[in-house]
RODO-2510 file (C-alpha; in nm, 4 decimals, decimal comma):
residues 204
     n   res          X          Y          Z
     1     m     5,6627    -1,7408     5,0202
     2     t     5,9325    -1,9142     5,2168
     3     d     6,1440    -1,7667     5,4951
     4     s     6,4447    -1,8080     5,2647
     5     f     6,2870    -1,5616     5,0237
     6     t     6,2591    -1,2900     5,2896
     7     t     6,6141    -1,3597     5,4092
     8     s     6,7481    -1,3432     5,0542
     9     y     6,5610    -1,0215     4,9837
    10     e     6,6891    -0,8506     5,2966
    11     s     7,0499    -0,9488     5,2216
    12     i     7,0618    -0,7689     4,8851
    13     g     7,1669    -0,4048     4,8794
    14     s     7,0941    -0,1376     4,6200
    15     t     7,2741     0,1659     4,4820
    16     s     7,0060     0,2784     4,2366
    17     t     6,7800     0,5795     4,2596
    18     s     6,4831     0,4571     4,4606
    19     l     6,1277     0,4453     4,3358
    20     l     6,0315     0,6842     4,6139
    21     e     6,2838     0,9435     4,5030
    22     r     6,1570     0,9195     4,1463
    23     v     5,8017     0,9732     4,2705
    24     k     5,9160     1,2856     4,4555
    25     a     6,0705     1,4030     4,1277
    26     q     5,7230     1,3718     3,9684
    27     d     5,8090     1,0729     3,7500
    28     q     5,4650     0,9535     3,6349
    29     d     5,5765     0,5981     3,5631
    30     a     5,7221     0,5765     3,9143
    31     w     5,3953     0,7142     4,0559
    32     q     5,1913     0,4450     3,8805
    33     r     5,4272     0,1786     4,0101
    34     l     5,3987     0,3147     4,3642
    35     v     5,0177     0,3065     4,3482
    36     r     5,0269    -0,0504     4,2221
    37     l     5,2786    -0,1526     4,4878
    38     y     5,0796    -0,0065     4,7776
    39     g     4,7239    -0,0114     4,6430
    40     r     4,6376    -0,3584     4,7702
    41     l     4,7755    -0,2765     5,1150
    42     v     4,5718     0,0458     5,1367
    43     l     4,2596    -0,1499     5,0442
    44     h     4,3524    -0,4080     5,3089
    45     w     4,3723    -0,1345     5,5727
    46     c     4,0384     0,0060     5,4568
    47     r     3,8749    -0,3364     5,4758
    48     t     4,0076    -0,4145     5,8245
    49     s     3,8847    -0,0716     5,9380
    50     g     3,5261    -0,1742     5,8579
    51     l     3,4676     0,0161     5,5352
    52     q     3,2200    -0,1266     5,2865
    53     p     3,3468    -0,2011     4,9304
    54     a     3,2053     0,1161     4,7703
    55     d     3,3463     0,3311     5,0514
    56     r     3,6878     0,1662     5,0194
    57     a     3,7140     0,2848     4,6590
    58     d     3,6371     0,6443     4,7627
    59     v     3,8859     0,6426     5,0505
    60     f     4,1472     0,4774     4,8277
    61     q     4,1270     0,7763     4,5918
    62     e     4,1481     1,0221     4,8815
    63     v     4,4516     0,8476     5,0274
    64     f     4,6509     0,8635     4,7058
    65     r     4,5482     1,2226     4,6401
    66     a     4,6915     1,3033     4,9827
    67     v     5,0065     1,1075     4,9044
    68     d     5,0468     1,2892     4,5736
    69     s     5,0239     1,6281     4,7399
    70     g     5,2268     1,5396     5,0491
    71     i     5,4965     1,2996     4,9295
    72     g     5,7561     1,5763     4,9158
    73     e     5,7203     1,6231     5,2915
    74     f     5,7881     1,2599     5,3789
    75     r     6,1180     1,2152     5,5609
    76     r     6,2953     0,9316     5,7390
    77     d     6,4729     1,1415     5,9996
    78     r     6,4118     0,9234     6,3054
    79     p     6,4712     0,5546     6,3791
    80     g     6,1568     0,3638     6,2913
    81     d     6,0369     0,6140     6,0305
    82     s     5,9095     0,4350     5,7213
    83     f     5,7020     0,5101     5,4159
    84     r     5,4654     0,2274     5,5079
    85     g     5,4093     0,3799     5,8522
    86     w     5,3520     0,7233     5,6986
    87     l     5,1049     0,5798     5,4484
    88     r     4,9253     0,3904     5,7264
    89     t     4,8778     0,7195     5,9102
    90     v     4,7455     0,8900     5,5948
    91     t     4,5023     0,6026     5,5400
    92     r     4,3880     0,6077     5,9007
    93     s     4,3226     0,9814     5,8780
    94     k     4,1189     0,9467     5,5585
    95     v     3,9115     0,6591     5,6971
    96     l     3,8369     0,8629     6,0110
    97     d     3,7387     1,1580     5,7921
    98     h     3,5027     0,9302     5,6018
    99     f     3,3319     0,8089     5,9199
   100     r     3,2963     1,1658     6,0445
   101     r     3,1415     1,2814     5,7173
   102     q     2,8973     0,9952     5,7223
   103     g     2,8012     1,0684     6,0823
   104     r     2,8063     0,6990     6,1564
   105     e     2,7480     0,6977     6,5277
   106     t     2,4906     0,4185     6,5429
   107     p     2,5953     0,0685     6,6527
   108     g     2,6534    -0,1979     6,3904
   109     a     2,9088    -0,3277     6,1443
   110     g     3,0988    -0,0355     5,9971
   111     g     2,9383     0,2077     6,2426
   112     s     3,0593     0,3244     6,5831
   113     e     3,2298    -0,0084     6,6537
   114     a     3,4440     0,0312     6,3440
   115     y     3,5113     0,3943     6,4302
   116     e     3,6277     0,3002     6,7787
   117     r     3,8403     0,0188     6,6404
   118     l     4,0066     0,2592     6,4003
   119     q     4,0755     0,5059     6,6818
   120     a     4,2969     0,2372     6,8320
   121     y     4,4668     0,1599     6,5017
   122     p     4,8469     0,1957     6,5483
   123     e     5,0086     0,5198     6,4429
   124     a     5,3174     0,5212     6,2212
   125     g     5,6187     0,3938     6,4122
   126     a     5,4144     0,1913     6,6605
   127     q     5,5220    -0,1657     6,7253
   128     s     5,3007    -0,3856     6,5114
   129     d     5,1925    -0,7401     6,5754
   130     a     5,4190    -0,9965     6,4072
   131     g     5,1244    -1,1428     6,2179
   132     v     5,0177    -0,8028     6,0851
   133     e     5,3754    -0,7229     5,9868
   134     s     5,4044    -1,0502     5,7965
   135     i     5,0786    -0,9937     5,6084
   136     e     5,1745    -0,6403     5,5078
   137     r     5,5232    -0,7359     5,3890
   138     t     5,3854    -1,0317     5,1935
   139     l     5,1291    -0,8100     5,0188
   140     l     5,3990    -0,5610     4,9237
   141     l     5,6495    -0,8195     4,8049
   142     r     5,3913    -0,9970     4,5899
   143     e     5,2982    -0,6703     4,4206
   144     a     5,6646    -0,5793     4,3738
   145     l     5,7340    -0,9146     4,2109
   146     g     5,4484    -0,8539     3,9696
   147     l     5,6043    -0,5202     3,8763
   148     i     5,9406    -0,6658     3,7778
   149     e     5,8583    -1,0099     3,6354
   150     a     5,8383    -0,8836     3,2775
   151     d     6,1970    -0,7527     3,3057
   152     f     6,3399    -1,1061     3,2945
   153     e     6,3524    -1,4019     3,0601
   154     e     6,1249    -1,6890     3,1609
   155     r     6,4061    -1,9257     3,2618
   156     t     6,5758    -1,6603     3,4734
   157     w     6,2487    -1,5919     3,6513
   158     r     6,1769    -1,9622     3,7060
   159     a     6,5241    -2,0152     3,8509
   160     f     6,4630    -1,7311     4,0932
   161     w     6,1107    -1,8413     4,1843
   162     r     6,1937    -2,2080     4,2367
   163     t     6,4907    -2,1331     4,4641
   164     t     6,3294    -1,8545     4,6670
   165     a     5,9500    -1,8699     4,6691
   166     d     5,9361    -2,2509     4,6398
   167     g     6,2461    -2,3152     4,8501
   168     i     6,3963    -2,5729     4,6103
   169     s     6,7716    -2,6353     4,6261
   170     t     6,9991    -2,4743     4,3709
   171     a     7,1194    -2,8125     4,2479
   172     a     6,7641    -2,9421     4,1951
   173     v     6,6577    -2,6284     4,0096
   174     a     6,9689    -2,6407     3,7911
   175     d     6,8843    -2,9972     3,6937
   176     e     6,5183    -2,9097     3,6341
   177     l     6,5923    -2,6120     3,4083
   178     g     6,9048    -2,7408     3,2347
   179     m     7,1261    -2,4745     3,3919
   180     t     7,4482    -2,4843     3,5890
   181     p     7,4209    -2,4199     3,9652
   182     a     7,6257    -2,1024     3,9120
   183     a     7,3765    -1,9786     3,6511
   184     v     7,0870    -2,0468     3,8896
   185     r     7,2574    -1,8513     4,1666
   186     q     7,3267    -1,5661     3,9256
   187     a     6,9629    -1,5608     3,8125
   188     k     6,8444    -1,5504     4,1722
   189     s     7,0847    -1,2681     4,2555
   190     r     6,9805    -1,0621     3,9506
   191     v     6,6105    -1,0800     4,0345
   192     l     6,6626    -1,0082     4,4033
   193     r     6,8819    -0,7090     4,3238
   194     r     6,6227    -0,5734     4,0828
   195     l     6,3505    -0,6287     4,3438
   196     r     6,5543    -0,4429     4,6019
   197     e     6,6072    -0,1543     4,3622
   198     e     6,2340    -0,1310     4,2937
   199     t     6,1379    -0,1348     4,6603
   200     e     6,4272     0,0496     4,8245
   201     g     6,2975     0,2218     5,1366
   202     l     5,9406     0,0996     5,0804
   203     i     5,9078    -0,2512     5,2236
   204     e     6,0459    -0,1693     5,5707
***
């Protein structure tokens, strides 16, 4: 994804009820969308913590069980509070629990070295490395795009994708798709607004 995509995404506001609020209201469709949106990122955290594939699946289930039972307690009362930071802390806790249950205190990949590495894993609200931040946001945005693509006609989606993800000029995309530049800009705005609605309060 290009830098212009991130800039465009961040410039669009939203007035809709957020996905997170619908999850708190026990909307099952919203819950499934939340799991899809964040599932790949949770697995990424599990992998970088040293968990083996079979263990990642177990911890993944534990993380989302904890989210399901604790989502009503999540608040953004302080500067820097974010759902992603809260979920990172939940994941960290569940991975640590897994290592403790396994009693993995012997040296080796996934053993005490991984445990010690996870102990130093940043808590929610900690300043993250720019590279880590970029990876996490990219994972989330890609999943969010997959959630909303079916909501749009093919040409609308292509106009959005070519101007944002591919970084092609509005004029060139208009010529390519047989649209007016104004129609291309409108298509881009519609998709970005829908994306912002889907991810309100979740990408930060």
